[in-house]
C-alpha positions as CSV (number, residue, x, y, z in Angstrom):
1,M,-36.9,-16.0,35.5
2,E,-38.2,-19.5,35.0
3,Y,-35.7,-22.4,34.8
4,K,-36.4,-25.9,33.4
5,N,-33.0,-27.6,34.0
6,I,-32.2,-26.1,37.4
7,I,-34.1,-25.3,40.6
8,Y,-33.2,-22.0,42.3
9,T,-34.3,-21.1,45.8
10,R,-33.2,-18.8,48.6
11,E,-32.6,-19.9,52.2
12,G,-31.9,-18.5,55.6
13,S,-29.4,-20.2,58.0
14,F,-29.1,-21.2,61.6
15,L,-27.5,-17.8,62.2
16,S,-30.1,-15.7,60.5
17,P,-33.6,-16.2,59.0
18,E,-32.7,-13.7,56.3
19,E,-32.7,-15.6,53.0
20,N,-29.2,-14.6,51.9
21,I,-28.1,-18.1,50.7
22,A,-28.7,-19.0,47.1
23,V,-29.3,-22.7,46.5
24,I,-28.9,-24.1,43.0
25,K,-30.0,-27.6,42.2
26,L,-29.0,-29.3,38.9
27,N,-32.3,-30.8,37.8
28,R,-31.9,-33.5,35.2
29,P,-32.0,-36.5,37.5
30,D,-33.1,-38.9,34.7
31,A,-29.8,-38.0,32.9
32,L,-27.7,-38.1,36.2
33,N,-27.8,-34.2,36.1
34,S,-25.6,-34.1,33.1
35,F,-24.9,-30.7,31.5
36,S,-27.0,-30.0,28.4
37,P,-26.4,-26.8,26.5
38,E,-29.7,-25.5,27.9
39,M,-28.6,-26.2,31.5
40,L,-25.3,-24.5,30.9
41,T,-27.2,-21.4,29.6
42,E,-29.6,-21.4,32.5
43,L,-26.7,-21.6,35.0
44,E,-24.8,-18.8,33.3
45,N,-27.9,-16.6,33.4
46,L,-28.6,-17.3,37.0
47,L,-25.0,-16.6,38.0
48,D,-25.2,-13.3,36.3
49,E,-28.3,-12.6,38.3
50,I,-26.7,-13.7,41.6
51,S,-23.6,-11.6,41.0
52,K,-25.7,-8.5,40.8
53,D,-27.7,-9.3,43.9
54,D,-26.0,-7.8,47.0
55,T,-28.5,-9.5,49.3
56,I,-27.0,-12.9,48.5
57,R,-23.9,-13.7,50.6
58,S,-23.1,-17.3,49.7
59,V,-24.1,-20.0,47.2
60,I,-24.7,-23.8,47.4
61,I,-24.7,-26.0,44.3
62,T,-26.0,-29.5,44.4
63,G,-27.9,-32.1,42.3
64,V,-31.5,-33.2,42.5
65,G,-31.9,-36.7,43.8
66,E,-29.5,-39.0,45.6
67,R,-27.9,-40.6,42.6
68,A,-25.8,-37.8,41.2
69,F,-24.4,-34.3,41.7
70,S,-23.6,-34.5,38.0
71,S,-22.2,-37.1,35.7
72,G,-20.7,-34.4,33.5
73,A,-21.2,-33.6,29.9
74,D,-24.3,-34.8,28.1
75,L,-22.9,-37.7,26.1
76,K,-25.9,-37.5,23.7
77,L,-24.5,-34.3,22.4
78,V,-21.1,-35.9,21.8
79,S,-22.8,-38.9,20.1
80,T,-24.7,-36.5,17.8
81,A,-21.4,-34.6,16.9
82,L,-20.0,-38.0,15.9
83,R,-23.1,-39.3,14.2
84,T,-21.4,-39.8,10.8
85,P,-18.1,-41.7,10.7
86,G,-15.3,-39.5,9.7
87,I,-17.3,-36.3,10.0
88,I,-17.3,-34.3,13.2
89,D,-19.4,-31.2,13.9
90,E,-16.3,-29.4,15.3
91,A,-18.2,-26.1,15.5
92,A,-20.8,-27.6,17.8
93,V,-18.2,-29.2,20.0
94,R,-16.2,-26.0,20.3
95,Q,-19.3,-24.0,21.2
96,Y,-20.3,-26.5,23.9
97,M,-16.9,-26.7,25.4
98,E,-16.3,-22.9,25.4
99,Q,-19.7,-22.5,27.0
100,G,-18.7,-24.8,29.8
101,Q,-15.4,-23.2,30.3
102,R,-17.0,-19.8,30.5
103,L,-19.6,-20.9,33.0
104,F,-17.1,-22.6,35.3
105,R,-14.9,-19.5,35.3
106,K,-18.0,-17.5,36.4
107,V,-18.4,-19.9,39.3
108,E,-14.8,-19.5,40.2
109,D,-14.8,-15.7,39.9
110,L,-18.1,-15.1,41.5
111,S,-17.7,-12.6,44.4
112,K,-19.8,-14.7,46.7
113,P,-18.3,-18.0,47.9
114,V,-19.7,-21.1,46.3
115,I,-20.1,-24.5,48.1
116,A,-20.5,-27.7,46.2
117,A,-22.8,-30.2,48.1
118,I,-21.7,-33.4,46.3
119,N,-24.3,-36.2,46.4
120,G,-23.7,-39.4,44.5
121,W,-21.8,-39.5,41.2
122,C,-19.5,-36.5,40.6
123,L,-17.8,-37.4,37.3
124,G,-16.1,-35.6,34.5
125,G,-17.7,-32.2,34.1
126,G,-19.4,-32.7,37.4
127,L,-16.1,-32.8,39.2
128,E,-14.9,-29.9,37.1
129,L,-17.8,-27.9,38.4
130,A,-17.1,-28.9,41.9
131,A,-13.4,-28.0,41.5
132,A,-14.5,-24.5,40.4
133,C,-16.3,-24.0,43.7
134,D,-14.6,-22.7,46.8
135,I,-15.6,-25.4,49.2
136,R,-16.6,-29.0,48.5
137,I,-18.7,-31.1,50.9
138,A,-19.4,-34.7,49.9
139,S,-21.9,-37.3,51.1
140,E,-20.6,-40.7,52.1
141,N,-22.1,-42.2,49.0
142,A,-20.3,-39.9,46.6
143,K,-18.0,-41.2,43.9
144,L,-15.7,-38.8,42.2
145,G,-13.6,-39.1,39.1
146,H,-12.2,-37.6,35.9
147,T,-13.4,-40.4,33.6
148,E,-12.9,-38.6,30.3
149,V,-9.9,-40.5,29.0
150,R,-12.0,-43.7,29.1
151,L,-14.1,-42.1,26.4
152,G,-11.2,-40.8,24.4
153,L,-11.5,-37.3,25.8
154,I,-9.8,-35.1,28.3
155,P,-11.2,-32.9,31.1
156,A,-11.6,-29.7,29.2
157,W,-13.8,-27.5,31.4
158,G,-10.8,-26.6,33.6
159,G,-10.2,-30.0,35.1
160,T,-6.6,-30.4,34.1
161,Q,-5.9,-27.0,35.6
162,R,-8.0,-26.7,38.7
163,T,-7.6,-30.3,39.9
164,A,-3.8,-30.0,39.9
165,K,-4.0,-26.7,41.9
166,I,-6.2,-28.4,44.5
167,I,-4.5,-31.7,45.1
168,G,-1.1,-31.3,43.4
169,V,0.2,-32.4,40.0
170,G,1.1,-36.0,40.9
171,R,-2.3,-36.9,42.4
172,A,-4.1,-35.0,39.5
173,Q,-2.1,-37.0,37.0
174,E,-3.1,-40.3,38.6
175,L,-6.8,-39.3,38.9
176,I,-7.0,-38.0,35.3
177,L,-4.8,-40.5,33.5
178,T,-6.3,-43.6,35.0
179,G,-9.8,-42.3,34.5
180,G,-10.7,-44.1,37.8
181,Q,-13.2,-43.2,40.4
182,I,-12.6,-42.6,44.1
183,T,-14.7,-42.7,47.2
184,A,-15.6,-39.5,49.1
185,T,-13.3,-40.7,52.0
186,D,-10.3,-41.0,49.6
187,A,-11.2,-37.6,48.1
188,E,-11.1,-36.1,51.5
189,K,-7.7,-37.7,52.3
190,M,-6.2,-36.1,49.2
191,G,-7.8,-32.7,49.8
192,L,-10.2,-32.9,46.9
193,V,-13.1,-32.4,49.2
194,N,-13.2,-30.5,52.5
195,K,-15.5,-32.7,54.4
196,V,-17.5,-36.0,54.2
197,V,-20.9,-36.3,55.9
198,P,-23.9,-38.8,55.9
199,L,-26.2,-38.2,52.9
200,D,-29.0,-37.0,55.2
201,E,-26.7,-34.4,56.7
202,L,-25.3,-33.0,53.4
203,M,-27.6,-30.1,52.8
204,S,-27.8,-29.1,56.5
205,T,-24.0,-29.1,56.7
206,A,-23.7,-27.1,53.5
207,N,-26.3,-24.6,54.8
208,W,-24.4,-24.3,58.1
209,T,-21.2,-23.6,56.3
210,A,-22.9,-21.1,54.0
211,G,-24.5,-19.4,57.0
212,Q,-21.2,-19.0,58.7
213,I,-19.9,-17.3,55.5
214,A,-23.0,-15.2,55.1
215,A,-22.6,-13.8,58.6
216,N,-19.2,-12.3,57.8
217,A,-18.4,-9.0,56.2
218,P,-19.2,-9.2,52.4
219,V,-16.4,-6.9,51.3
220,A,-13.8,-8.8,53.3
221,I,-15.2,-12.1,52.0
222,R,-15.0,-11.0,48.4
223,L,-11.4,-9.8,48.7
224,A,-10.2,-12.8,50.7
225,K,-11.7,-15.2,48.1
226,K,-10.0,-13.3,45.3
227,L,-6.6,-13.4,47.0
228,V,-6.7,-17.0,47.9
229,K,-7.6,-17.9,44.3
230,K,-4.6,-15.9,43.1
231,S,-2.2,-17.4,45.7
232,T,-1.0,-20.3,43.5
233,D,0.0,-17.9,40.7
234,L,1.9,-15.4,42.9
235,N,5.1,-15.3,44.9
236,I,4.9,-14.0,48.5
237,V,6.0,-10.5,47.7
238,E,3.3,-10.1,45.0
239,G,0.7,-11.7,47.3
240,N,1.6,-9.4,50.2
241,K,1.2,-6.3,48.0
242,L,-2.3,-7.4,47.0
243,E,-3.1,-8.1,50.7
244,L,-2.0,-4.6,51.6
245,D,-4.2,-3.1,48.9
246,A,-7.1,-5.3,50.2
247,I,-6.7,-4.2,53.8
248,L,-6.6,-0.6,52.8
249,E,-9.9,-1.2,51.0
250,C,-11.4,-3.0,54.0
251,I,-10.6,-0.2,56.5
252,K,-12.6,2.3,54.4
253,T,-15.8,0.3,54.9
254,E,-18.6,0.8,57.4
255,D,-18.4,-3.0,58.1
256,I,-15.1,-2.8,59.9
257,R,-16.5,-0.2,62.3
258,E,-19.5,-2.4,62.9
259,G,-17.4,-5.5,63.4
260,V,-15.2,-3.8,66.0
261,Q,-18.1,-2.2,67.8
262,A,-20.0,-5.5,67.9
263,L,-17.0,-7.1,69.4
264,F,-16.7,-4.7,72.3
265,E,-20.5,-4.7,72.8
266,K,-20.5,-8.5,72.9
267,R,-23.1,-9.0,70.1
268,S,-23.3,-10.4,66.6
269,P,-22.3,-7.8,64.0
270,Q,-24.8,-6.8,61.4
271,F,-22.8,-6.3,58.2
272,K,-24.2,-4.3,55.3
273,G,-21.5,-4.9,52.7
274,K,-20.6,-1.3,52.7
């Protein structure tokens, strides 16, 4: 499928030349990689494609250029919706916001782990996309923030929900209610990003992390990701029950036999995801 607002490639890693890492680049650099409805549609279609491709083991999302991962929602659309004083195209706004919510849930629920490689500005919906990813790696020049309240809006693509789960309610309230921006270093200190690296090392670090994930057993990765996501909504008894169910699913796979055998044979396992 041909895409106009994103760039999609496949990569190998330092662990394997097999191209099992999907790399998605937001490609509207002149608009700071903001999300147009067309970009949201392309991303959703691509994620549907990736979800069905068993040869893909991990995913990286980043932005084209050095200026921005994404500045968030396309403000031209908001301006158009408010073009006549006192008249709001509520249907268009609802459709756009529901589209973004649906897309970011797909990112969060994707069976393959997703890494956000954050370059430059990561604001509003851009930060909401990053929050929907499983791992966030930021370049030293990155600036992050939920700036929506400065425009009279709120983070409505999951930002009020996911940010609080990642960094806690108090820090999320401060970040969202002030509408301020923070450096990558401060984001790392509060746990909003996992790691900060020089800009010229961002993609190689993301690839290295994705390669580590891709080398592991796909069934185990899928189940582990799912349970970690559920952990904030469950008590320990409920969580343990799901862990037990997941272990019983793991031991039925060919991969567990391959993993144990490779350990004793002192070689790298070749997992098939079966």
